Structure formats: structure tokens, C-alpha cells
C-alpha positions as CSV (number, residue, x, y, z in Angstrom):
1,M,-60.5,60.6,2.3
2,D,-60.4,59.2,5.7
3,L,-57.4,59.9,8.2
4,E,-55.8,56.7,7.6
5,E,-55.8,57.7,3.3
6,A,-54.1,61.0,4.5
7,S,-51.6,59.4,6.4
8,R,-50.4,56.7,3.7
9,L,-50.5,59.6,1.6
10,R,-48.2,62.1,3.9
11,Q,-45.9,59.4,4.2
12,H,-45.7,58.6,0.5
13,V,-45.0,62.3,-0.4
14,A,-42.2,62.2,2.7
15,R,-40.6,59.1,1.2
16,L,-40.4,60.8,-2.5
17,T,-39.1,63.9,-1.0
18,A,-36.1,62.1,0.7
19,E,-35.6,60.2,-2.4
20,R,-35.5,63.5,-4.5
21,R,-33.2,64.8,-2.1
22,G,-30.7,61.9,-2.0
23,V,-30.7,62.0,-6.3
24,E,-30.0,65.6,-6.0
25,R,-27.2,65.0,-3.6
26,E,-26.1,62.3,-6.0
27,L,-25.9,64.3,-9.1
28,M,-24.4,67.6,-7.2
29,G,-21.4,65.6,-6.0
30,R,-20.8,64.1,-9.5
31,H,-21.1,67.1,-11.8
32,R,-21.0,70.9,-11.4
33,L,-24.6,71.9,-12.5
34,L,-25.6,75.6,-13.3
35,R,-29.4,77.0,-13.0
36,G,-30.1,78.7,-16.5
37,S,-31.0,77.8,-19.7
38,L,-29.1,77.0,-22.7
39,L,-30.4,78.1,-26.2
40,E,-29.6,77.1,-29.7
41,R,-29.2,80.2,-32.5
42,P,-28.6,80.1,-36.0
43,K,-25.1,81.8,-36.8
44,F,-25.4,84.6,-39.3
45,C,-21.9,85.7,-40.5
46,G,-22.8,88.3,-42.8
47,K,-20.1,88.3,-45.4
48,G,-21.4,89.5,-48.9
49,G,-22.3,86.1,-50.8
50,C,-22.6,83.7,-48.3
51,R,-25.6,81.9,-48.2
52,C,-26.8,83.2,-44.8
53,T,-27.2,86.5,-45.9
54,K,-30.1,84.6,-48.5
55,G,-31.7,83.3,-45.5
56,Q,-30.0,79.7,-44.8
57,P,-27.8,80.4,-41.6
58,H,-25.1,78.4,-40.8
59,S,-25.3,75.5,-38.1
60,P,-26.6,76.8,-35.2
61,S,-24.3,77.6,-32.1
62,R,-25.1,77.2,-28.2
63,Y,-25.6,80.3,-26.2
64,Q,-26.2,80.6,-22.3
65,P,-27.6,83.8,-21.3
66,P,-26.5,85.7,-18.4
67,L,-27.9,84.6,-15.1
68,R,-30.0,87.0,-13.1
69,C,-29.4,87.1,-9.2
70,L,-32.8,87.0,-7.7
71,N,-33.3,88.3,-3.7
72,R,-35.8,86.4,-1.6
73,T,-38.8,88.2,-3.2
74,G,-37.8,87.5,-6.6
75,K,-36.6,91.0,-7.8
């Protein structure tokens, strides 16, 4: 890779980074975003003759596990 090609690549990366930041700003302005995961878990009521006690769960529910706060060292 010569210096001219390396320079073009750096400029392209800078443009893409600026574009990404613009999209992030736009999204954050429109919607409230949370960092984390959203899981779907099957529901089991545990009632005596219910089909879920035989291994057929109710429709899944969504669950967001608690967020963990990390310091700069990742702990």
C-alpha cells in the first residue's frame, strides 16, 4: 500500500466515523435508548393440570436483566 492509498483510506474512515456519529445523534434525539439485552423466556405457571407442567410453556415473556455498571477498567 502506497502513501496515497493509505491517505485515501484514512479519509474514508474519517468520513464513515463522522457519518456514524451523526446517525447516533439522530437516533438519540428521537428515541430513548438503553444499553443492555432483551431476552424472551417461556412462562411456566406451575398450576397442577396446566400444560406447562407437562413441558408446554405459555407464550414467552420479555425480560430485561439488570444492567451492570462498569468502571473504566471493566469491573
